[in-house]
C-alpha positions as CSV (number, residue, x, y, z in Angstrom):
1,M,72.8,-90.2,-37.0
2,S,75.1,-89.5,-40.0
3,L,78.6,-88.2,-39.8
4,S,77.5,-84.7,-40.7
5,S,74.2,-83.7,-39.2
6,T,72.1,-80.7,-38.3
7,I,71.1,-81.0,-34.7
8,T,68.2,-79.1,-33.3
9,S,67.1,-80.9,-30.2
10,L,68.5,-82.2,-26.9
11,P,67.8,-85.9,-27.8
12,E,69.9,-85.5,-30.9
13,I,72.7,-84.0,-29.0
14,D,72.5,-86.8,-26.4
15,Q,72.7,-89.3,-29.3
16,V,75.8,-87.6,-30.8
17,M,77.6,-87.6,-27.5
18,E,76.6,-91.1,-26.6
19,Q,78.1,-92.2,-29.9
20,S,81.2,-90.2,-29.2
21,M,81.7,-91.8,-25.8
22,H,81.3,-95.3,-27.2
23,A,83.8,-94.4,-29.9
24,F,86.2,-93.0,-27.3
25,L,86.2,-96.1,-25.2
26,E,87.5,-98.0,-28.3
27,Y,89.7,-95.4,-29.9
28,K,91.7,-94.7,-26.8
29,K,92.9,-98.3,-26.8
30,I,94.2,-98.1,-30.3
31,N,98.0,-98.4,-30.7
32,P,99.7,-95.0,-31.1
33,K,101.2,-96.1,-34.4
34,Q,97.8,-96.9,-35.8
35,R,96.5,-93.5,-34.6
36,A,99.5,-91.9,-36.3
37,A,98.6,-93.6,-39.5
38,F,95.0,-92.3,-39.1
39,L,96.2,-88.7,-38.8
40,E,98.5,-89.2,-41.8
41,R,95.5,-90.5,-43.8
42,I,93.4,-87.5,-42.8
43,A,96.1,-85.3,-44.3
44,F,96.2,-87.3,-47.5
45,E,92.4,-87.2,-47.8
46,I,92.3,-83.4,-47.4
47,E,94.9,-83.0,-50.1
48,A,93.0,-85.4,-52.3
49,L,90.0,-82.9,-52.3
50,G,92.2,-80.8,-54.6
51,Q,90.8,-77.7,-56.2
52,E,87.3,-78.4,-55.2
53,L,88.2,-77.6,-51.6
54,I,90.0,-74.4,-52.5
55,S,87.3,-73.1,-54.8
56,T,84.6,-73.9,-52.3
57,T,86.4,-72.0,-49.5
58,Q,87.1,-69.0,-51.8
59,A,83.4,-68.7,-52.5
60,E,82.5,-68.8,-48.8
61,T,85.3,-66.6,-47.3
62,N,86.6,-64.2,-49.9
63,L,90.1,-65.5,-49.0
64,P,92.6,-65.6,-52.0
65,E,93.8,-68.9,-53.4
66,A,97.4,-68.4,-52.3
67,R,96.4,-67.8,-48.7
68,L,94.2,-71.0,-48.7
69,L,96.9,-73.1,-50.3
70,G,99.3,-72.0,-47.5
71,E,96.7,-72.7,-44.8
72,R,95.9,-76.1,-46.3
73,G,99.6,-76.9,-46.1
74,R,99.8,-75.8,-42.5
75,T,96.7,-78.0,-41.7
76,T,98.1,-81.2,-43.2
77,M,101.5,-80.4,-41.8
78,Q,100.3,-80.2,-38.2
79,L,98.3,-83.5,-38.7
80,R,101.6,-85.1,-39.7
81,M,103.4,-83.4,-36.9
82,F,101.1,-85.1,-34.4
83,A,101.5,-88.4,-36.2
84,T,105.3,-88.1,-35.7
85,M,104.8,-87.3,-32.1
86,L,102.7,-90.4,-31.6
87,V,105.3,-92.7,-33.1
88,E,108.1,-91.2,-31.0
89,G,106.0,-91.6,-27.9
90,S,107.6,-89.6,-25.1
91,W,104.7,-87.1,-25.1
92,V,102.9,-89.4,-22.7
93,E,105.5,-88.5,-20.1
94,A,105.9,-92.0,-18.9
95,S,107.6,-92.3,-15.5
96,V,108.5,-95.4,-13.5
97,D,109.6,-95.5,-9.9
98,H,110.3,-99.0,-8.8
99,A,109.4,-100.4,-5.4
100,I,111.8,-100.2,-2.5
101,P,110.4,-102.8,-0.1
102,E,113.3,-102.5,2.4
103,R,112.7,-98.8,2.9
104,V,110.8,-97.7,6.0
105,P,108.0,-97.1,5.2
106,A,108.2,-99.3,2.2
107,K,108.1,-97.5,-1.1
108,P,105.4,-98.9,-3.6
109,D,105.9,-99.4,-7.3
110,L,104.6,-96.2,-8.9
111,R,104.1,-95.6,-12.7
112,K,102.6,-92.5,-14.2
113,M,101.6,-91.4,-17.7
114,L,99.2,-89.1,-19.5
115,V,95.8,-90.5,-20.6
116,A,93.0,-89.1,-22.8
117,L,90.2,-87.1,-21.2
118,G,87.3,-88.3,-23.3
119,P,85.0,-86.8,-26.0
120,V,86.1,-83.3,-27.0
121,I,83.9,-80.6,-28.6
122,V,85.6,-78.3,-31.1
123,F,84.0,-75.1,-32.3
124,G,85.3,-74.2,-35.7
125,A,86.8,-70.7,-36.2
126,S,85.6,-68.2,-38.8
127,N,89.0,-66.7,-39.8
128,F,90.9,-69.9,-40.4
129,P,88.6,-72.3,-42.3
130,Y,91.2,-75.1,-42.3
131,A,93.9,-74.6,-39.6
132,Y,91.5,-73.7,-36.8
133,S,88.4,-75.4,-37.9
134,T,87.2,-78.9,-38.8
135,A,90.5,-80.7,-39.1
136,G,92.5,-77.9,-37.5
137,G,94.8,-77.9,-34.5
138,D,92.2,-78.6,-31.9
139,T,90.9,-81.6,-33.7
140,A,94.3,-82.9,-34.7
141,S,95.7,-82.7,-31.2
142,A,92.6,-84.2,-29.6
143,L,92.6,-87.2,-32.0
144,A,96.4,-87.6,-31.3
145,A,95.7,-87.7,-27.5
146,G,93.2,-90.5,-28.0
147,C,90.0,-88.5,-27.7
148,S,87.0,-88.7,-29.9
149,V,85.9,-85.4,-31.4
150,V,82.7,-83.7,-32.2
151,V,83.1,-80.6,-34.4
152,K,80.5,-77.8,-34.3
153,A,80.9,-76.4,-37.8
154,H,81.2,-72.6,-38.2
155,P,78.2,-71.4,-40.3
156,A,80.3,-68.9,-42.3
157,H,82.0,-71.7,-44.2
158,I,79.7,-74.7,-43.9
159,K,80.4,-76.2,-47.3
160,T,84.1,-76.2,-46.6
161,S,83.6,-77.8,-43.3
162,R,81.4,-80.6,-44.8
163,L,84.2,-81.3,-47.4
164,I,86.8,-81.6,-44.7
165,A,84.5,-83.8,-42.6
166,S,84.1,-86.1,-45.6
167,A,87.9,-86.4,-45.8
168,I,88.0,-87.4,-42.2
169,A,85.2,-89.9,-42.7
170,N,87.2,-91.5,-45.6
171,A,90.2,-91.7,-43.3
172,I,88.1,-93.4,-40.6
173,A,86.9,-96.0,-43.1
174,F,90.3,-96.6,-44.6
175,C,92.0,-97.0,-41.2
176,N,89.2,-99.0,-39.7
177,M,88.8,-96.6,-36.8
178,P,85.6,-96.6,-34.6
179,A,82.8,-95.1,-36.7
180,N,82.1,-92.1,-34.5
181,T,85.6,-91.2,-33.6
182,F,84.9,-88.0,-35.4
183,Q,81.4,-86.4,-35.8
184,H,80.5,-83.2,-37.6
185,V,77.4,-81.3,-36.5
186,E,75.7,-78.1,-37.6
187,G,73.4,-75.7,-36.0
188,D,73.1,-71.9,-35.8
189,S,71.5,-71.7,-32.3
190,F,73.5,-70.6,-29.3
191,E,71.5,-73.3,-27.4
192,T,73.1,-76.0,-29.5
193,G,76.6,-74.9,-28.4
194,K,75.5,-74.7,-24.8
195,A,73.9,-78.1,-24.9
196,L,77.0,-79.7,-26.4
197,V,79.2,-78.2,-23.7
198,Q,76.9,-79.2,-20.9
199,Q,76.1,-82.7,-22.1
200,P,77.4,-85.2,-19.5
201,Y,79.7,-87.1,-21.8
202,T,81.6,-84.0,-23.0
203,S,85.0,-84.0,-21.4
204,A,86.7,-80.8,-22.8
205,V,86.0,-78.0,-25.2
206,G,88.2,-76.1,-27.7
207,F,87.1,-72.7,-29.1
208,T,88.6,-69.9,-31.2
209,G,86.6,-66.7,-31.6
210,S,85.2,-63.8,-29.8
211,F,85.5,-62.9,-26.1
212,S,81.7,-63.1,-25.6
213,G,81.5,-66.5,-27.3
214,G,84.5,-68.0,-25.5
215,R,83.5,-66.7,-22.1
216,A,79.9,-68.0,-22.5
217,L,81.3,-71.5,-23.2
218,Y,83.6,-71.3,-20.2
219,D,80.7,-70.3,-18.0
220,Y,78.5,-73.1,-19.4
221,A,81.2,-75.6,-18.5
222,A,81.7,-74.1,-15.0
223,A,77.9,-74.4,-14.3
224,R,77.9,-78.2,-15.0
225,P,77.5,-80.5,-12.0
226,K,80.9,-81.7,-13.0
227,P,82.9,-78.8,-14.5
228,I,85.2,-79.5,-17.5
229,P,88.1,-77.6,-19.0
230,V,87.4,-75.1,-21.8
231,F,90.3,-73.9,-23.9
232,S,89.0,-70.7,-25.4
233,E,91.2,-68.4,-27.5
234,M,89.3,-65.1,-27.4
235,G,91.3,-62.6,-29.4
236,S,94.0,-60.2,-28.5
237,T,95.2,-56.6,-29.2
238,N,98.8,-57.7,-29.3
239,P,100.4,-54.4,-27.9
240,V,103.6,-53.2,-29.5
241,L,106.3,-51.0,-27.8
242,L,108.0,-48.6,-30.1
243,L,111.1,-47.7,-28.0
244,A,112.9,-44.4,-28.4
245,D,116.3,-45.4,-29.8
246,A,114.7,-47.8,-32.3
247,L,112.4,-45.1,-33.6
248,E,115.3,-42.6,-33.7
249,K,117.3,-45.0,-35.9
250,N,114.6,-46.9,-37.9
251,A,111.2,-45.0,-37.7
252,A,110.4,-45.3,-41.4
253,S,111.3,-49.0,-41.8
254,I,109.4,-50.0,-38.6
255,A,106.4,-48.0,-39.9
256,T,106.5,-49.8,-43.2
257,Q,106.8,-53.2,-41.5
258,Y,103.9,-52.6,-39.2
259,A,101.7,-51.1,-42.0
260,G,102.0,-54.5,-43.7
261,S,101.3,-56.4,-40.5
262,I,98.2,-54.4,-39.6
263,T,96.6,-54.9,-43.0
264,L,97.8,-58.4,-43.7
265,G,94.7,-60.6,-44.5
266,V,92.5,-57.5,-44.0
267,G,93.6,-57.6,-40.3
268,Q,91.7,-60.8,-39.7
269,F,94.3,-62.5,-37.5
270,C,94.1,-63.0,-33.7
271,T,97.7,-61.8,-33.7
272,N,97.0,-58.5,-35.5
273,P,99.0,-55.7,-33.8
274,G,96.1,-53.5,-32.7
275,I,97.8,-51.3,-30.1
276,L,101.0,-49.3,-30.8
277,I,102.6,-47.6,-27.8
278,A,105.4,-44.9,-28.0
279,I,106.8,-41.8,-26.3
280,A,106.3,-38.4,-28.0
281,S,109.4,-37.4,-30.1
282,P,110.4,-36.1,-33.5
283,A,111.1,-39.7,-34.5
284,L,107.6,-40.7,-33.5
285,E,106.3,-38.0,-35.9
286,Q,108.3,-39.5,-38.7
287,F,106.9,-43.0,-37.8
288,K,103.3,-41.6,-37.9
289,S,103.8,-39.9,-41.2
290,T,105.3,-43.0,-42.9
291,L,102.7,-45.4,-41.3
292,V,99.7,-43.2,-42.4
293,T,101.1,-42.8,-45.9
294,A,101.5,-46.6,-46.2
295,I,98.1,-47.4,-44.7
296,N,96.3,-44.9,-47.0
297,Q,97.8,-46.7,-50.0
298,V,96.2,-50.0,-49.0
299,P,93.0,-50.6,-51.0
300,A,89.7,-51.4,-49.3
301,S,89.2,-55.2,-49.3
302,K,86.5,-57.7,-48.6
303,M,86.4,-59.3,-45.2
304,L,85.5,-63.0,-44.5
305,H,81.8,-62.3,-44.4
306,Q,79.3,-59.5,-43.8
307,G,79.0,-60.2,-40.1
308,I,82.7,-59.6,-39.5
309,L,82.6,-56.5,-41.7
310,A,79.6,-55.1,-39.7
311,A,81.4,-55.8,-36.4
312,Y,84.6,-54.1,-37.6
313,Q,82.7,-51.0,-38.7
314,K,80.8,-50.9,-35.4
315,N,83.8,-51.4,-33.2
316,R,85.9,-49.0,-35.2
317,S,83.1,-46.3,-34.9
318,N,82.9,-46.9,-31.1
319,A,86.6,-46.2,-30.7
320,L,86.5,-43.1,-32.9
321,A,83.5,-41.8,-30.9
322,V,85.7,-41.2,-27.9
323,N,86.4,-37.5,-27.8
324,A,90.1,-37.7,-27.4
325,V,90.6,-40.1,-30.3
326,R,91.7,-38.9,-33.8
327,N,91.6,-40.7,-37.1
328,L,95.1,-40.3,-38.7
329,T,94.2,-42.0,-42.0
330,S,91.9,-41.1,-44.9
331,E,88.3,-40.2,-44.3
332,I,86.1,-43.4,-44.4
333,A,82.6,-44.3,-45.4
334,L,81.4,-46.4,-42.5
335,N,78.7,-48.2,-44.5
336,Q,80.9,-49.3,-47.4
337,S,80.9,-52.9,-48.5
338,D,84.7,-53.4,-48.2
339,A,87.0,-52.8,-45.2
340,T,89.2,-49.7,-45.1
341,A,92.3,-49.7,-42.9
342,L,92.5,-47.1,-40.2
343,I,95.0,-45.8,-37.7
344,A,93.6,-44.0,-34.6
345,H,95.6,-41.8,-32.2
346,V,95.2,-41.0,-28.6
347,S,97.3,-39.7,-25.7
348,G,98.5,-42.1,-23.0
349,A,96.4,-40.3,-20.3
350,D,93.2,-40.5,-22.4
351,F,93.8,-44.1,-23.3
352,L,94.0,-45.0,-19.6
353,K,90.7,-43.2,-18.9
354,N,88.7,-45.1,-21.6
355,E,88.3,-48.9,-21.3
356,I,86.6,-49.2,-24.7
357,L,89.9,-48.3,-26.4
358,K,91.5,-51.5,-24.9
359,E,89.0,-53.7,-26.7
360,E,89.9,-55.7,-29.9
361,V,88.8,-54.2,-33.2
362,F,89.0,-57.2,-35.4
363,G,90.2,-56.0,-38.8
364,P,92.8,-53.7,-40.4
365,Y,92.9,-51.2,-37.5
366,A,95.4,-50.1,-34.9
367,I,95.5,-47.3,-32.3
368,L,98.7,-45.4,-31.7
369,I,99.1,-44.3,-28.1
370,E,101.4,-41.3,-27.6
371,C,102.9,-41.2,-24.0
372,T,104.8,-38.5,-22.3
373,D,107.5,-40.6,-20.8
374,I,108.6,-44.2,-20.1
375,D,106.6,-44.4,-16.9
376,E,103.4,-43.6,-18.7
377,L,104.3,-46.0,-21.5
378,K,104.6,-48.8,-18.9
379,L,101.3,-47.9,-17.3
380,V,99.6,-48.1,-20.6
381,W,101.3,-51.4,-21.5
382,N,100.4,-53.0,-18.2
383,S,96.8,-51.8,-18.5
384,V,96.3,-54.1,-21.5
385,S,97.8,-57.3,-20.0
386,G,96.3,-60.6,-21.0
387,Q,97.5,-61.0,-24.6
388,L,98.5,-63.7,-27.1
389,T,101.6,-61.6,-28.0
390,T,103.4,-58.5,-27.2
391,S,106.2,-57.0,-29.3
392,L,109.2,-54.8,-28.4
393,M,110.8,-52.7,-31.1
394,G,114.1,-51.7,-29.5
395,T,117.9,-51.5,-29.8
396,D,120.5,-52.7,-27.4
397,L,120.5,-49.2,-25.9
398,D,116.8,-49.3,-25.3
399,F,117.0,-52.6,-23.5
400,E,120.1,-51.6,-21.5
401,S,118.3,-48.4,-20.4
402,H,115.1,-50.4,-19.4
403,P,116.1,-53.9,-18.6
404,E,112.8,-54.5,-16.8
405,L,110.8,-54.5,-20.0
406,I,111.5,-58.1,-21.0
407,E,110.4,-59.4,-17.7
408,M,107.3,-57.2,-17.8
409,A,106.5,-58.6,-21.2
410,T,106.2,-62.2,-19.9
411,T,103.5,-61.1,-17.5
412,I,101.5,-59.6,-20.3
413,A,101.5,-62.2,-23.1
414,G,102.2,-65.8,-24.0
415,R,104.6,-64.9,-26.8
416,V,107.2,-62.1,-26.5
417,L,108.6,-60.8,-29.8
418,L,111.7,-58.6,-30.2
419,N,112.0,-56.5,-33.4
420,G,109.4,-58.3,-35.4
421,V,105.7,-58.4,-36.1
422,P,103.3,-60.8,-34.3
423,T,101.3,-61.9,-37.4
424,G,102.5,-65.4,-38.4
425,V,102.3,-68.3,-36.0
426,D,104.9,-71.1,-36.6
427,V,103.7,-74.6,-35.9
428,C,106.5,-76.2,-33.8
429,A,107.4,-77.5,-30.4
430,S,108.6,-74.1,-29.1
431,M,105.5,-72.1,-30.1
432,V,103.1,-70.7,-27.5
433,H,99.8,-69.6,-28.8
434,G,98.0,-68.7,-25.6
435,G,98.2,-66.1,-22.9
436,P,96.8,-64.7,-19.7
437,F,93.0,-64.1,-19.5
438,P,91.2,-62.6,-21.5
439,A,93.4,-63.8,-24.4
440,T,92.7,-67.4,-23.4
441,T,90.8,-69.1,-20.6
442,D,93.9,-71.1,-19.5
443,S,97.3,-69.5,-20.0
444,R,99.1,-72.8,-19.1
445,F,98.5,-74.3,-22.5
446,T,99.1,-73.5,-26.2
447,A,96.7,-74.0,-29.0
448,V,99.5,-74.4,-31.6
449,G,102.4,-76.8,-31.7
450,I,103.0,-80.3,-30.3
451,N,102.3,-79.2,-26.7
452,A,98.7,-78.5,-27.7
453,V,98.0,-82.1,-27.0
454,K,98.3,-81.5,-23.3
455,R,95.0,-79.8,-23.2
456,W,93.2,-83.1,-23.8
457,V,95.0,-85.4,-21.3
458,R,95.5,-85.9,-17.6
459,P,98.0,-87.8,-15.5
460,V,97.2,-91.2,-14.0
461,C,99.4,-93.1,-11.5
462,Y,99.3,-96.9,-11.2
463,Q,100.5,-98.2,-7.9
464,N,101.7,-101.8,-7.4
465,C,100.0,-102.8,-10.7
466,P,101.0,-106.1,-12.2
467,D,103.1,-105.7,-15.3
468,H,100.6,-107.5,-17.6
469,L,97.8,-105.1,-16.5
470,L,99.8,-101.9,-17.2
471,P,99.5,-99.8,-20.3
472,D,102.2,-100.7,-22.8
473,A,104.1,-97.5,-22.2
474,L,104.6,-98.4,-18.5
475,K,105.4,-102.1,-18.8
476,E,108.9,-103.2,-17.7
477,N,109.9,-104.0,-21.2
478,N,107.7,-101.6,-22.9
479,P,106.6,-102.7,-26.4
480,L,106.3,-99.1,-27.6
481,Q,110.0,-98.5,-27.0
482,I,109.4,-95.0,-25.9
483,K,111.8,-93.0,-23.7
484,R,110.8,-92.9,-20.1
485,M,112.0,-91.6,-16.8
486,V,112.9,-94.5,-14.6
487,D,113.8,-94.1,-10.9
488,G,114.5,-90.4,-11.4
489,N,116.8,-91.0,-14.4
490,P,115.4,-89.5,-17.6
491,Y,115.1,-91.1,-21.0
492,Q,115.6,-94.8,-20.1
């Protein structure tokens, strides 16, 4: 089967996964510096695609050139970030506890490190055709961990995915990696995804997309005779607290800031601020007026594809159909071909009564929830826990008056922002892009940053293993020269 194939039957899926397992058994043994060079080469090959890649993606996604150039840069940067991580080496968390034979009972020699899980299935995302798709963070981190990867291409940008796959194939050939270290498969059927997840050689799954899709993959994996981890990022409403003193002092500037965040990229980010929570006040009225004026000035724009537009229009209509909800922005034609931004409004009490208002509306939309007091605000906020981000717009007075809010925020989301907007995810060691269910299926991990690699590994302990049989990272004079914890002392 070729690198990029349309798979339609179980025998074909079995063949792909058998090839992936054979590749994994070889690839996991490759020196980390060689794997680092491989990741660097993938980045080079993607950049070598030049304008052909950008133009192809523009035609498939309606995304502007500037956005795609930035996303391509992020994609190659994170590949190089993982390459640097591999060369440095401490990510394997090597730990050595020497034997103490004179102790009663005798202490054995114990050595532990992280090792790769096996073949990983990555489902490409629709809204980030580079950074969360074929050579995106899931693929880059899995390859860094020593796993082989099978990417299920997203049908919304299939030509883009094929081009990126060709770049990875070139890197495999240049670096003399096992032939099926990476495979690219296509197929529109839900059964294809299910079969890939449940194939016995599959060891883990990465997904970015809808709640229904991510939960289905999670359930498929749980139903296997041997369940496997699924790391699904399934969207988020990213609630924002607009606290009283902050609005009193900065209502207009906060409104302008959030109008830009809500409509950035036609609202097609998993970190889009979809829920705004505040207490009724004259300052809130000023915020509303400024926000609505700014939103009404944003022109209708094309979304990634017609399917996303149709879902946006449907979900927006469902929210507006709730009796207590008002549309604060301009009247809209629900069947238009471009997406119009919208701000809805509801009271705190009515929001708490209607579960549908807590659901993500993927697009340039937010609902403003007007509460009667701080207690109702906290009730509303807690009712939407399980988020990628939550933001608190407040002054020192706000936080001195309600010191419990920061601690509450950590139970609601994986990333807590103060006086900023959630759109924009920096790729670095300190980033957490994950959160309590239903934002993700496992809140202990991040999909962005160096620590994303930990999704694809598990710890293994070697007891009384002769030095020559140990992995290099655990040998007494380790050839990789990585920092290790030795007998309880870090960084030996």
